[in-house]
C-alpha positions, 0 to 999 in steps of 0.5 A: 189171399191177395198180394196186397193182403200178404204184404199188409200182414207182413208189414203189420207183423214186422212192426208189431214185433218191433213194438212188442220188443220195444214194449218188453224192453221199456217194461224191463228197463223200468222194472229194473230202474224201479227195483234199483231205486228201492234197493238204494232206498233200503241201503239208505234206510239201513244206514239211517237205522245203524245211526239211529240205533247207535244214538239210542243205544239200541241192542241188536237183540231184545234187552234181557237185563232186569230193571226195577218193576220189569224183571224180564226187560219187557217194558224196555223192549216195547219202548225200543220197538215203538221207537223203531216203528216211529222212525221207520213206519214204511219198512219191515225190520227184523234182526237176528243176533248170532251171539257167540259167533264170528263172521270169518269162522262162519265163512270158513264153515260155509265153504267146507264139506256138505256135512260141515255146512249142514252142521253150520245151518243147524247151529244157526237155525237154533240160534236164530229161533232161540228166545231173546235173539230176534227183534221184529218191527212192522212184521207179524211176530207169528210170521217172521222172515225165514231164509232157506238153507241155500239163501242162508249159505249164500249170505254167509259165503258171499264176500259182501254178506248181502242179499236182495230178495223178493218175499211175501211178508205179513204185518199184523192185521194185513194180508201178506204183501210182496216185499223187497228185502235187503238181508245183511250179515254184519257185526252190530255194535251195542256198547263198550267194555270197561277198557273201552273196547267195542262190544258187537255180535254178528247179526242178520239184519232184514230191511224190507219195503213193499213193492205194491207201489212199484207193481202199480206203477208197472201195471199202469205202464203195462196198460199204456204200452198195451194201448200204444201197441194196439194203436200202433199195430192198427195204424201200421195195418192201415198204413201198410194196406194203403201203401201196398195198394198204392205200390201195387196200383200199377200192377192192377192196371197191368192186369186190367189191360192184360185181361182185355187182350185176346186172340182178336185184340192183340193190338192192345198194349198194356200201359207203361208207367213212367216210374223207372222201376221193375213195374215199368220194365215188366210192362215193357217186356209184356208189350214186346212179347205182345208185339211178337205174338201179334206178328206170329198170330198175323202171319199164321192167320194170313197163311191160313187165309191165303192157303184156303183161298189158293186151295179152293180153286183146285179142289173145286176143279177136282170135284167138278171133273170127278162129277163130270166123269161120273155123269158123262162117261161110263166107268167100270165098277172100280173106276166108278168107286175111285171117282166117288172117293175123289168126289167125296174127299174133294167135298170134304176138303171144300168144307174144311177150307170153308171152315178154315176161312171162317176161322181166319176171318174170326181171328182177324176180327172181320167176322161180320154180324148182322144184329137184329132182334131174334126170337129164341124159341122161333129160331130153335123151332126152325132148326128142328123143322129143318133137321127133323128129316135127317134125325128121323132117318136115323131114328132120332127124336128132335124136339124144341121147347122152352120160353121165347126170349127176344135178344139181339144177334145175327140170326144166321150165325146163331142158327149156324151155331145150333145146327152145328151142335145138333149135327154133333148130337146126331153124329154120336147116335142119340135117340133123343135131342132136345132144344130149349130156350130160357132167360138167364143172367150171365157174364160175357165169356165166363161160364157158370162156376168160374169166378168173373173179374171184379169189374164184371157184372151179370147181364140179362140174356138167353140160354140156348141148350142142346141136350142129347142122350148119347154116350156122353163125354169123359171129363178129361176131354171137356176142356179141349173140345173147343180147340181146333182139330181136337176130336174125342174119337179120331176114327169115328170123327173121320168116318163122319167127315168131321175135321175138329173145327166145328166147335171152334167155329161155334165158339168164335161166333158165340164170342163175337156175340159177347156170349159164353158156351160150356158143356155138361156131360156124363158118360153113359147119360148124355151131354148138354151144350149151353150157349148164353147170349146177352139180350143186347140193346133191345129197348131202342130196337123195340121202339123202332119196331113199334 
């Protein structure tokens, strides 16, 4: 996951969290505000009801005084309920008269022991459920409001004698609906005695109002908040992606410049943006590091080149004198053996010095390539023809085949690469060495299996392969084979005259051609060295040849 993606996700998550908290806060405040409005409306409605009941002389419980033609007082009760429905059509109303009770006594008993509390609850339940003590309006008589024991004790023991509850209440012909209910325990006056004193009885009054409208309002607000959240989160993600891209653009430029820097391009420097921030400081630090690396690398290259030049003359003199003594004198057997050792080692030193000079030229970017059209299969066949006597001398079959591909390159240098690879295959005692050529697409400097940079696209090219059935190479050695002076088996490499520079030279030549090289090997099966080279600028060359 890229840094830009991580920053985008982080910014989006933070802003989404803030939007979510804001939405929850708005919904909570709105819900509380709406419920407070409903509560205030219930209190006002209850106050209006008390005035209404006082004006019409409505008792808190059904009238049981017989009337002419209505011995049970039913007609008077029906008229009372009708009056209440007409005055309060949008409210659920229920009254329960606690005849013969006294509120201070109820409070004392509610604060007593659990046994006393249970006795109080039983007595109140009996009175509330007794016939003639409950009046209901806009509520199904078969489903009146019931308080739990805990709610009833809380109502009696609270100083305000008031509760606000959310309850499911059913009216006749309608399904149960969530209702906000104001419950009050209060003395309800219903008349006067002959001496002018007020008649009252403790009454539990229920005033309820449906919360369906409040729920619809909250649902609409919730939908709006969800839409705003999604829009805000999407906008935040897009904005964060753009801003992160803009902020990281200097780092991408640094990366592009750093990708172009190699052993032969240490003179390249990364751009330093004039931003006055950490990116500019990082670019400046990288350039200072590149200055130090370039100086160190140049000193090492110059030392290698100068030392090789200085060593070539005395080594050549030693080799010449040893050859002269072997040819012109008659040394004894021990002297002859010593002279042969001196001659062989001087020849080995000459090859080593030549390799060091070639690497120094490659590092300094002065490796000259004489580019011209090359026929891949013809080149491999030439190498096989030249090395076949050497291969046959040690019992190795050397063959070349495949498809002939024309590419642009230095034929001598490419031939040097193939000869070096075949020589390595012969040194390990292979029974069969096969050279092959085939067209293949590739990315310069990127072997198959590795991910190229975004701006790197595959190019047409040719693949040259050298396959052997030798002992193979262990996986832990494959990544180091192109390092200088690295040898898989030190003793065997010394016996064969190897210095560990051959593959380093091969890689330098391949890199100079803009190609790539990689090795596939399995212990006990053999190895295959693949060289990919781009076709180059062939169309113009073909026109010239024509």
